[in-house]
Structure formats: C-alpha cells, structure tokens
C-alpha positions in Angstrom: -56.6 48.2 -16.5 -60.2 47.2 -17.2 -61.0 47.0 -13.5 -59.3 50.3 -12.5 -61.4 53.4 -12.4 -60.1 56.7 -13.9 -59.6 59.7 -11.7 -62.9 61.3 -12.5 -64.7 58.0 -12.1 -63.2 57.6 -8.6 -64.7 61.0 -7.7 -68.1 59.9 -9.1 -67.9 56.7 -7.0 -67.3 58.6 -3.8 -70.1 61.1 -4.6 -72.5 58.1 -4.9 -71.1 56.5 -1.8 -70.8 59.4 0.6 -72.6 62.4 -1.0 -72.7 64.5 2.2 -69.0 64.0 3.1 -66.7 67.0 2.8 -64.7 66.9 -0.4 -63.0 70.3 -0.4 -62.2 72.8 2.4 -61.1 76.2 1.1 -61.1 78.6 4.0 -64.7 79.1 4.9 -65.9 77.5 1.7 -66.8 73.8 1.9 -67.9 71.5 -0.9 -69.5 68.1 -0.3 -68.8 65.3 -2.7 -72.3 65.7 -4.1 -71.7 69.4 -4.6 -68.3 69.0 -6.2 -69.5 66.2 -8.5 -72.5 68.2 -9.6 -70.5 71.4 -10.2 -67.9 69.5 -12.2 -70.6 67.7 -14.3 -72.2 71.0 -15.1 -68.9 72.6 -16.0 -68.0 69.6 -18.1 -71.2 69.9 -20.1 -70.6 73.7 -20.5 -67.1 72.9 -21.8 -68.6 70.7 -24.4 -70.7 73.6 -25.7 -67.5 75.6 -26.1 -65.9 73.0 -28.4 -64.1 70.9 -25.8 -64.2 67.3 -26.8 -62.3 64.0 -26.4 -58.6 64.6 -26.9 -58.9 68.3 -26.5 -56.4 70.2 -24.3 -57.8 72.8 -21.9 -55.5 75.3 -20.1 -56.4 76.1 -16.5 -55.0 79.1 -14.8 -56.7 79.4 -11.4 -55.5 80.0 -7.9 -55.5 77.0 -5.5 -59.1 77.0 -4.5 -62.3 75.0 -4.6 -62.9 76.3 -8.1 -59.6 74.8 -9.2 -60.6 71.4 -8.0 -64.0 71.8 -9.9 -62.3 72.9 -13.1 -59.7 70.1 -13.2 -62.3 67.5 -12.5 -64.6 68.9 -15.1 -62.0 68.8 -17.8 -61.4 65.1 -17.2 -65.1 64.4 -17.1 -65.5 66.1 -20.5 -63.0 63.6 -22.0 -60.3 66.3 -22.4 -56.8 66.8 -20.8 -55.9 69.7 -18.6 -52.8 71.9 -18.9 -52.1 73.5 -15.5 -50.6 77.0 -15.6 -49.0 79.0 -12.7 -50.0 82.7 -13.2 -47.1 83.7 -10.9 -44.6 82.7 -13.6 -43.4 85.5 -16.0 -45.8 86.1 -18.9 -43.0 85.1 -21.4 -42.8 81.6 -19.8 -46.6 81.2 -19.7 -46.7 82.4 -23.4 -44.1 79.8 -24.3 -46.1 77.0 -22.7 -49.3 78.2 -24.4 -47.6 78.5 -27.7 -46.3 74.9 -27.4 -49.5 73.4 -26.2 -52.1 75.4 -28.2 -55.1 74.6 -26.0 -58.6 74.9 -27.3 -59.7 76.9 -24.3 -58.3 78.7 -21.3 -60.2 78.6 -17.9 -58.9 81.5 -15.8 -59.6 84.2 -13.3 -56.5 86.2 -14.1 -56.7 89.1 -16.7 -52.9 89.1 -16.8 -52.6 85.7 -18.4 -51.2 86.1 -21.9 -53.8 86.1 -24.6 -54.0 83.3 -27.1 -56.2 82.6 -30.1 -58.4 80.2 -28.2 -61.4 81.5 -26.2 -61.2 82.2 -22.5 -63.7 81.1 -19.8 -63.9 83.1 -16.6 -65.7 81.3 -13.9 -66.4 84.4 -11.8 -68.5 86.1 -14.4 -72.2 86.2 -13.6 -73.1 84.9 -17.1 -71.0 81.8 -16.5 -72.7 80.9 -13.3 -76.1 81.4 -14.8 -75.3 79.1 -17.7 -73.9 76.4 -15.4 -76.9 76.3 -13.1 -79.2 75.7 -16.1 -77.3 72.5 -17.1 -77.9 69.0 -15.7 -75.7 68.0 -12.8 -75.8 64.2 -13.3 -72.9 62.1 -14.5 -72.0 62.5 -18.2 -72.6 59.6 -20.5 -70.1 58.5 -23.2 -72.6 59.7 -25.8 -72.4 63.2 -24.4 -68.6 63.0 -24.5 -68.6 61.6 -28.0 -66.9 58.4 -27.0 -65.6 56.6 -23.9 -62.5 57.8 -22.2 -59.7 55.4 -23.1 -56.7 54.3 -21.0 -54.1 55.9 -23.3 -56.0 59.2 -23.6 -54.1 62.1 -22.2 -55.3 63.2 -18.7 -53.0 66.1 -18.2 -49.9 67.8 -19.6 -47.2 69.3 -17.3 -44.3 71.2 -18.7 -40.8 70.7 -17.5 -37.5 72.5 -18.4 -36.1 71.8 -21.9 -32.4 72.0 -22.9 -33.1 73.9 -26.1 -35.0 76.7 -24.3 -38.3 75.1 -25.3 -40.4 73.7 -22.4 -41.3 70.0 -22.7 -44.9 69.1 -22.2 -45.2 65.7 -20.7 -48.5 63.9 -21.7 -49.6 61.7 -18.8 -52.4 59.2 -19.6 -55.6 58.3 -17.7 -54.0 54.8 -17.4 -50.9 56.2 -15.7 -52.9 58.4 -13.4 -55.2 55.6 -12.4 -52.4 53.2 -11.8 -50.6 55.8 -9.6 -53.8 56.5 -7.6 -54.4 52.8 -7.2 -51.2 52.1 -5.4 -51.4 55.4 -3.5 -54.7 54.3 -2.0 -53.0 51.2 -0.5 -49.7 52.9 0.4 -51.1 56.1 1.9 -54.1 55.4 4.2 -53.8 59.0 5.5 -55.4 60.2 2.2 -58.8 59.1 3.6 -58.3 61.5 6.5 -57.6 64.5 4.2 -54.6 66.0 2.5 -53.2 69.5 2.4 -53.2 71.1 -1.1 -50.4 73.7 -0.9 -48.2 73.6 -3.9 -48.4 75.1 -7.4 -50.8 73.3 -9.7 -48.1 73.3 -12.4 -46.0 71.1 -10.1 -47.1 67.4 -10.2 -46.6 67.1 -6.5 -50.2 68.6 -6.5 -51.6 65.6 -8.2 -51.3 63.4 -5.1 -52.8 66.0 -2.7 -55.7 66.6 -5.1 -56.8 63.4 -6.7 -55.5 61.2 -3.9 -58.0 62.1 -1.2 -60.9 62.4 -3.8 -60.2 58.8 -4.8 -60.9 57.5 -1.2 -63.4 59.9 0.2 -61.0 62.2 2.0 -61.0 66.0 2.0 -58.8 68.3 0.0 -57.8 71.1 2.4 -56.6 74.2 0.4 -54.1 76.2 2.3 -50.7 77.9 1.7 -47.7 76.5 3.6 -46.8 80.1 4.7 -48.9 82.9 6.1 -50.9 85.1 3.8 -50.4 88.9 3.7 -53.1 89.5 6.3 -51.5 87.0 8.7 -48.3 88.8 9.9 -47.2 86.0 12.2 -45.1 84.3 9.5 -46.2 81.0 11.1 -46.7 78.0 8.7 -50.1 76.6 8.1 -52.1 79.1 10.2 -55.7 79.6 9.4 -57.1 76.1 9.0 -60.4 75.7 10.8 -60.3 74.6 14.4 -60.5 70.8 14.8 -59.4 70.1 11.2 -56.7 67.5 10.9 -55.0 66.1 7.8 -53.8 62.6 7.6 -51.6 63.1 4.6 -49.0 65.7 3.8 -46.6 65.7 0.8 -43.7 68.1 0.7 -40.2 68.5 -0.9 -37.1 68.0 1.2 -36.5 71.8 1.1 -39.8 72.3 2.9 -38.7 70.2 5.9 -36.8 72.9 7.6 -39.8 75.2 7.4 -42.2 72.6 8.6 -40.2 72.1 11.8 -42.3 75.0 13.1 -45.7 73.4 12.3 -48.0 73.6 15.3 -48.8 70.2 16.8 -52.5 70.1 15.8 -51.6 70.5 12.1 -49.0 67.7 11.8 -50.1 64.8 9.5 -51.6 62.0 11.5 -50.7 59.1 9.3 -48.5 59.8 6.2 -45.7 62.2 5.5 -44.5 61.9 1.9 -41.3 63.6 0.7 -40.5 63.9 -3.0 -39.1 66.2 -5.7 -35.3 66.1 -4.9 -32.7 64.0 -3.0 -33.6 63.5 0.7 -31.1 63.4 3.5 -31.7 61.4 6.7 -30.7 64.3 8.8 -33.6 66.3 7.4 -36.0 63.8 8.9 -34.7 63.6 12.5 -36.9 66.4 13.9 -40.0 64.9 12.1 -39.3 61.5 13.5 -39.1 63.0 17.0 -42.3 65.0 16.7 -44.5 62.5 14.9 -43.1 59.1 15.8 -46.3 57.3 14.7 -46.3 58.7 11.2 -45.1 56.7 8.2 -42.5 58.6 6.2 -42.1 57.8 2.5 -39.4 59.0 0.2 -41.2 59.0 -3.2 -39.2 59.2 -6.3 -40.6 59.7 -9.8 -40.1 61.9 -12.9 -43.1 63.6 -14.4 -42.7 61.1 -17.3 -43.6 58.2 -15.0 -46.7 59.9 -13.4 -45.7 61.6 -10.2 -44.1 58.8 -8.2 -43.0 55.3 -9.2 -40.3 54.2 -6.6 -40.7 54.5 -2.9 -38.8 54.0 0.3 -40.8 53.7 3.5 -39.8 54.4 7.1 -42.3 52.7 9.4 -42.7 54.0 13.0 -39.7 52.8 15.0 -37.4 52.3 11.9 -34.0 54.0 12.2 -33.5 57.0 9.9 -30.6 56.4 7.5 -27.7 58.9 7.7 -26.9 60.8 4.5 -28.9 60.2 1.3 -32.0 58.2 1.9 -32.6 55.4 -0.7 -35.3 55.9 -3.2 -36.4 52.3 -2.5 -38.3 49.9 -4.7 -40.7 50.2 -7.6 -44.4 50.6 -6.9 -46.9 47.9 -7.9 -47.2 47.8 -11.7 -43.8 49.6 -12.2 -40.6 47.9 -13.4 -37.3 49.6 -12.6 -34.3 48.5 -14.8 -30.7 49.6 -14.0 -28.9 49.4 -17.3 -25.5 50.3 -18.9 -25.0 52.3 -22.1 -25.8 49.3 -24.2 -29.1 48.8 -22.3 -27.8 45.7 -20.5 -28.5 45.1 -16.8 -25.6 46.1 -14.5 -24.4 44.0 -11.6 -26.0 44.6 -8.2 -24.1 47.4 -6.6 -22.8 48.8 -9.9 -24.0 52.3 -11.1 -26.3 52.4 -14.1 -29.0 54.5 -15.6 -32.6 54.0 -14.3 -35.2 53.0 -16.9 -38.9 52.9 -15.8 -41.5 50.7 -17.4 -45.1 49.9 -16.7 -48.6 51.5 -16.9 -47.4 54.8 -15.4 -45.1 55.6 -18.3 -46.3 58.7 -20.1 -47.2 58.9 -23.8 -44.3 61.2 -24.5 -43.6 64.9 -25.1 -46.3 67.1 -26.7 -45.4 68.1 -30.3 -41.8 66.8 -29.9 -41.7 63.3 -31.6 -37.9 63.2 -31.9 -37.4 63.8 -28.2 -40.1 61.3 -27.4 -38.4 58.7 -29.5 -35.1 59.4 -27.8 -36.4 59.2 -24.2 -39.3 56.7 -24.5 -37.9 53.5 -26.0 -38.9 49.9 -26.6 -38.8 47.8 -23.5 -36.7 44.7 -24.3 -37.8 43.0 -21.1 -41.5 43.0 -22.0 -43.3 40.5 -24.1 -45.7 43.1 -25.6 -44.9 46.3 -27.5 -44.4 48.2 -24.2 -42.0 51.1 -23.8 -39.8 52.3 -21.0 -38.7 55.8 -20.0 -35.0 56.7 -19.9 -34.8 58.8 -16.7 -31.3 60.1 -17.1 -30.8 59.3 -13.3 -27.9 57.2 -12.2 -28.7 54.7 -9.5 -27.3 51.5 -7.9 -29.0 48.6 -6.3 -28.2 48.1 -2.6 -27.6 44.6 -1.1 -31.2 44.6 0.3 -32.7 45.4 -3.1 -33.4 49.1 -2.6 -32.3 51.6 -5.2 -30.0 54.5 -4.2 -29.9 57.7 -6.2 -26.3 58.6 -7.4 -26.7 61.6 -9.8 -27.6 62.7 -13.3 -26.4 61.4 -16.6 -26.8 64.8 -18.1 -26.6 68.3 -16.6 -30.2 68.5 -15.5 -30.5 69.5 -11.9 -33.1 70.2 -9.2 -33.4 73.8 -8.1 -35.9 74.3 -5.3 -37.6 71.0 -6.2 -38.0 72.0 -9.9 -36.3 70.2 -12.7 -34.1 72.6 -14.6 -32.0 72.2 -17.7 -29.2 74.8 -17.4 -29.3 74.8 -21.2 -32.7 76.5 -21.1 -31.2 79.5 -19.2 -28.2 79.4 -21.5 -30.5 79.7 -24.5 -32.3 82.7 -23.0 -29.1 84.5 -22.1 -27.4 83.8 -25.4 -30.2 85.6 -27.2 -29.6 88.8 -25.3 -27.5 91.8 -26.5 -23.9 91.9 -25.2 -23.5 88.1 -24.8 -20.9 86.4 -26.9 -20.9 83.0 -25.2 -22.6 81.6 -22.1 -22.3 78.5 -19.9 -24.5 77.9 -16.9 -23.4 75.6 -14.1 -25.2 74.4 -10.9 -23.3 75.1 -7.8 -23.9 74.5 -4.0 -25.2 77.8 -2.5 -26.6 78.9 0.9 -30.1 77.6 0.0 -29.1 74.5 -1.9 -28.1 74.3 -5.6 -28.1 77.5 -7.5 -27.3 78.5 -11.1 -24.2 80.5 -12.0 -24.0 82.0 -15.5 -20.6 82.4 -17.0 -20.7 85.0 -19.8 -18.1 86.1 -22.4 -19.2 89.7 -23.1 -19.6 90.9 -26.6 -18.9 94.6 -26.6 -19.4 96.8 -23.5 -19.3 94.9 -20.2 -20.2 97.6 -17.7 -23.5 96.8 -16.1 -24.0 93.7 -18.3 -24.4 91.2 -15.4 -27.2 93.1 -13.8 -28.9 93.7 -17.1 -28.8 90.1 -18.1 -30.4 88.9 -14.8 -33.1 91.6 -15.0 -34.0 90.6 -18.6 -34.0 86.9 -17.7 -36.4 87.6 -14.8 -38.9 88.9 -17.4 -38.9 85.5 -19.3 -38.2 82.8 -16.7 -39.6 81.6 -13.3 -37.6 82.7 -10.3 -36.1 79.2 -9.7 -34.5 79.3 -13.2 -32.7 82.7 -12.7 -28.9 82.8 -12.2 -27.9 83.5 -8.6 -24.7 85.0 -10.0 -23.5 86.2 -13.4 -19.7 85.9 -13.9 -18.0 87.7 -16.8 -15.1 85.8 -18.2 -12.6 86.6 -21.0 -13.0 83.2 -22.6 -14.5 79.7 -22.0 -12.1 76.9 -21.0 -12.3 73.9 -23.3 -11.9 70.2 -23.0 -9.6 68.3 -25.4 -12.8 67.4 -27.3 -13.5 71.1 -27.8 -16.4 71.3 -25.4 -16.8 73.9 -22.6 -14.9 72.6 -19.6 -17.5 73.1 -16.9 -15.3 71.7 -14.2 -12.6 74.2 -15.0 -15.2 77.0 -14.8 -16.3 75.8 -11.5 -12.8 75.5 -10.2 -11.8 79.0 -11.4 -15.0 80.7 -10.2 -16.3 78.7 -7.2 -19.8 79.6 -6.0 -18.4 80.2 -2.5 -16.6 83.2 -4.0 -19.0 84.5 -6.7 -21.9 84.4 -4.3 -20.0 86.1 -1.5 -19.1 89.0 -3.7 -21.7 91.8 -3.4 -23.1 93.1 -6.6 -23.0 96.7 -5.5 -20.0 98.8 -4.5 -20.2 100.3 -1.0 -22.1 103.5 -0.9 -23.4 103.3 -4.5 -27.0 103.4 -3.4 -26.7 106.3 -1.0 -26.8 106.4 2.8 -28.6 103.4 4.3 -31.5 103.8 6.7 -31.6 101.8 10.0 -34.1 99.4 8.5 -31.8 98.9 5.4 -28.8 98.2 7.7 -30.8 95.7 9.7 -32.1 93.9 6.7 -28.7 93.9 5.0 -27.2 92.3 8.1 -29.9 89.7 8.3 -29.5 88.9 4.6 -25.7 88.5 5.0 -26.1 86.1 7.9 -28.6 83.9 6.0 -26.6 83.9 2.8 -23.2 83.5 4.4 -21.8 86.5 2.5 -19.4 89.2 3.7 -21.6 92.1 3.0 -24.9 93.0 1.4 -25.6 96.5 0.0 -29.1 98.0 0.2 -29.2 97.9 -3.6 -28.4 94.2 -3.8 -31.1 91.6 -4.6 -31.6 88.9 -2.0 -32.3 86.3 -4.6 -29.4 87.3 -6.9 -27.1 86.7 -4.0 -28.3 83.1 -3.7 -31.5 83.4 -1.7 -34.5 81.2 -2.3 -38.1 80.9 -1.2 -37.3 79.1 2.1 -34.5 81.5 3.0 -36.9 84.3 2.1 -39.4 82.9 4.7 -36.6 82.8 7.3 -35.6 86.4 6.5 -39.2 87.6 7.0 -39.4 85.7 10.3 -36.1 87.2 11.6 -37.1 90.7 10.4 -40.4 90.3 12.4 -38.5 89.3 15.5 -36.2 92.3 15.1 -39.2 94.7 14.8 -39.8 95.0 11.1 -43.3 94.3 9.7 -42.2 92.2 6.7 -44.0 89.2 5.2 -42.6 86.4 3.0 -44.5 87.9 0.1 -42.8 91.2 0.6 -39.5 89.5 0.4 -40.4 87.8 -2.9 -41.9 90.8 -4.5 -39.4 93.4 -3.4 -36.1 91.5 -3.9 -33.7 94.2 -2.9 -32.9 95.2 0.6 -33.9 98.8 -0.1 -37.3 97.9 -1.5 -38.0 95.6 1.5 -37.1 98.3 3.9 -39.4 100.8 2.1 -42.2 98.2 2.1 -42.0 97.8 5.9 -41.7 101.5 6.7 -45.4 102.3 6.8 -46.1 99.6 9.5 -42.8 99.7 11.4 -42.6 102.6 14.0 -38.8 102.1 14.6 -36.0 99.6 14.5 -34.0 101.4 17.2 -32.8 98.9 19.7 -34.0 95.9 17.7 -33.0 92.6 19.2 -30.4 90.3 17.7 -31.5 87.2 15.7 
C-alpha cells in the first residue's frame, strides 16, 4: 500500500496536474480541480479549529451538490472519517445512526436534522464563508493534521440494516478505499470522461461516482435520475448542460427499466456498471442494443468489502447471459473463498458461503465488537494476521471460474437495492402497542421483493394493521416498511420451536395479501374523476384487483420505480403529477388533490 495514494491525495494530485479542468458540475455551478482542492483545504483547516482531528468522525447531511463533494473531501483531508446521512430518512432513523456513531461534528444545511450534543456547522451561513476565505488554501501538512493518515485509519462509516433493530456502522479504511479506487481506474476508463452522481450519499454506490472520477481527472456531474419538481416532463436525466457527456454510469438493476428512456446524448459513452442486487440478463438486452460499444460490468460487493470486490464484464459483442448474471471474479488485491460450515473450501460447482479477504476488508462494525468478531474472522489462507469477511452470501464456482450468486445464508434481503434485515422491522413493530408477536418475511411483489409483516394481535385488532405501518413510517426509511400487514391468530412453528416462515408464506402468499385492498369500497366517500383514474392506474401497475382512493400506493407494494411509472402514466392521461408528488402523498386521494390545482380536467383522458 505504500505506493498507493489515498482518496484525498488523488484529488490533490489531479489539482496539481490539471488545475483548470472541471472537477464538479452541479447545474450552473462549476468547480475546477484547483477550486475544489482549495475549498476542501480551507474547510479541512476550519474543521481542525472546531475540534476535528485524526480519528474523529464527522457527520455530513447535505444534498447532492458541489458543497457535498467539498465537505467529504475536506473531512478526509483533515484526517477524520465521514458519516454520510440521508436527510430524507425519518428523524428516528437518523437519530439512531447519530446515537450509535456519536460524531464530533455535524456538517449540514438542514434544520430538520435531529439535534445531537456535538456542534453543527452550516456551510450556507455568511460567517462560515468569511472564516473559510481567511484560511490558507494550500495542501495540509501532517503537522497540521497532528499525524499522517494511516492505511488502517477509517475513511468513512456507512450504516446498514441490523437484525436487532440497531443499525450497523461499517468502518471502511483509507487502505480499502484506495485499493478499490486503484482497480477502478484500470477497470473503468469511462471515469476519466466524467460520472453521474445521482444516488443517496448514505448508499455506497455513491463512492464510485464521486471519488472515482476525482482520482483520474474526470468530472463529477451532479444530477437526479428523475426530473425535479420544476421539470414536469418526468423524463430521466433532463437538465444536464448541452454538450455534456458522461463516460461512466453506475446504477442498480432496478434502475435499468427506468433508464431505458434515457435520451441518446446522455447515455454513458464507455462504462455502465450495475450493482446492489442480483442482475438478470434480460434486464440488459435493451442496453446492449442501444449502447453496443459500452462495457457492462456486474459489480458485486458488500459494504464490508468496500463497495465492490467481485466483477463480471460484458465486453462489446459478448452475448448476454440469460437468467442471473454471474458476479464474476475477484478484483485485483481481493481473495474470494467459497467455504463450507467448517471453513473448508468446497468443490467447484458446489454451493458454499463466500468469504472475502484482502486490502478492501473493512475494520469492522462501529461500537459492536462482538458482531465484528463474528463476521470478520482470521484468514486461514493468509500467511500474515489477515482477516476475511463472512458475507453470508451463498455462491458456487462455475466451470469457467466465475462465481454465481445463489442466495443468502440468513434472512437478509435486498429491497430496492438496500440491504435489509427483516429482524430490524420486527424489532420496531414488536415494540408497538397491540403487537403480541411479529414475523416479517420477504415476498415477491409487483416491484420486486417486498416485506410482509405477520402480526399476532394483543388486544383490539381493529385498525391495527394501518396503525402499525403508520407508526413504522415515523421510524424507518420507506424501503424498510411492510407492504402488507397480515393479522394471524398464532405463528406456525417448526419442530425446533422456531417460527415456520415457509408455512406463513404458504398460508398468506404475497399474491393474495398484496391484492387485497386495505380499504372497504366506499369507506372514503365518493371518488372524483382524478381519483378514479389514479386508482385504475395504480391497480394496473400493482397487479391488484382494486385500489380505493384511501389506499396507499406503497402499502400495496409500490416502490420508487413504480412511482415514477405512475407519474408518467398520469401525465399521459392528463394529470399534472410528478414522481415527488407520488412519494410525498402516498394515497390515491392525496395524489389527486395535489394535481387538482394544475389539472383542468381529466374528462376523456386517454388510456395508458
């Protein structure tokens, strides 16, 4: 690792090499490499005056913007680690993360972010800008930091779902991040042509699109994947300046259906990387047709192994596999072991658990030493005191040497590309009044996997299902909410005395519980024309028999991508509805009311 530069050092190297080149494009705002580096250096020095030092943890709650790029870079330059927060998550979830991490400082532009004992820094305040301008903009020295940044220092902490209801903060090292960026520079030449920064900063998919281009002199292009509220077209990726192209785009498989509509000038010119959940070959067929010269990479990697550690490449002209696409082979510097329950290698073709070793393995879980010891274990195949991470993923090695994903050892699932422990939702629901027992299962729904909560009521059951989901929405992100709450008399048990999840699924299949409307006909009053239209569109998208105006689109199994499709169909039918309206309103009635002011009439609206 001695010859590998850390992420902030890579930025400094590019600022010295190409100071006038564009580093960040954020709408009309442009930062050159010199400007980005200078701003980050000044902010790093300012952070030092606020008590940030080597080993400190700094929370960052900023929108995707040029300021976010500056802030994250400055934290690394100061010798600290950053903790990314998504302000769109419920305050209770953000509070749980802050309570677990206890950062020394919070950099934010949101007054709604939960308060904590540590001080807050607001970049937009006039006093902050005045203080920054007065500071030197040159590169920080190790004396200013207090000591040199070390390979095993934490670079960032990202929280994932925890089975006990407590989020797990994964501590990723500078060594791990540097190793990941090193092979990315070789594997993804499109990074030098610019990358689109579109995902939530609390999701480690963002790491590639942010630090990847900055490590090779490319531009970070900040833009949402969907239209903003002031762009009623509902077209993806509108609003990027004319003539701007990105060479690199990283998305989840769930995004691929949406991205079919990307205008030709905005398609990646060199690299399309897909990660976050299992990829099917059928999802790539349209992309292969539209961009035959682009390399498509299926990138596998848990947060605990620094973003991505195993890849499968489809070169131009390669045939697209049907069904699940292999996850491929380990990246340079990564070792992938397929082992049985006694940690012995399995035969080629046999199913085993994947263990990942190498420089990209994280330090462990923040403030959770027992869980760290359970998941990060000694590597028996290494000569040094190295560790390997137990992924919990079942894989098998194909005849050509590629790895194929089979499933999970435990119950952890991917919901809309987010890792979710059903036990975390169980813990939240179990603490609520009226719940005697709860079991959460993951079931196939209209928008992919969805969570179904099976609840044994304790006391009055009337209205319990709706109340539980409403209360859960105050504590958990949308992707962790149950799409259905099923009330049962008792939980079926296995001979070992455990809840028989398979029996629950068989007795209450998702195809039935998601098709059943949550409201009785007519309980919400007479429906307006707009409500009837939206109810019909929702039913078509969700594959349910009927949707009542009082029903919640997401409770019935909708997700963000289906919400985007709903907004687009509503627009084509004459209703002025944006994806954001769908996400914020939830119910058919609220969506119809939101569109009423800008929609003259839906009489004679066309069919979708």
